[in-house]
C-alpha positions, 0 to 999 in steps of 0.5 A: 577733798585729795583723791588716792592718786594725789595723795599717793603722788605727794607722799612718793614727791615726800621720799623721793625729796626725803631721799636725796642725798642721803641714805636715810633720815635724821633728825637734829631734835634727836639726842644721842640715844633714841639717835643710835636706836633709830638706827637700827631700825630702818628708815625705810617703810615695809612693802605696803606700808607708808611711814608718818611721823606725829607732832610728839615725834612718833614713828607709825608704819601704815598699810597704804590700804589706809590712803583710802580713807578720807580721815587720811587724806584729811589728815595728809591735807591739813600735813600739806597745810601747816608743815608744807610738803616735807622736802628735807625731812618725814611726813609729820601729821599735825597730831599727837601719839595718842591720838594717831593710834586712836584713829588706826584702831577706829580705822580698825575696827571698821567705822561707818561713813556717818562716824567718819563724816563727824569726825571730819566734820569736827576736823574741819568746824575748828578754826584754831590751830590744826593740831588742836583741832584734831587733838580736840576732836578725838577728845570726844570718841563718845561722839564718834563710836557708838557702842 
């Protein structure tokens, strides 16, 4: 696992690298409509938050307090393995927006350590593509969340 201090250092490094030579983050894959809509939205995160993008190019502003969660740390670790450190763009996580929304809701509701460990184990047990492993792990929420 990556320590919180190391994770914060990585996030700061990614932000500095993305900010070099330009004022905002722009993507070559955006069409004019989404680019103009995105121009209205600030590329800078609110105080106490950081911004990440999912594989389907959705933007999420996450509270810094989530950096202490093992699931978020694992997402960053897998992101670094799969995409490398983003020096010319945003932090990209290896999951889709639906999975990210589900993870955020689980963290906000307060996962028990057992549920968190079960989710982490399902991520690491998969030997196929990382993004596929995360999405497959999230397809069985009954394993993770007991009613």
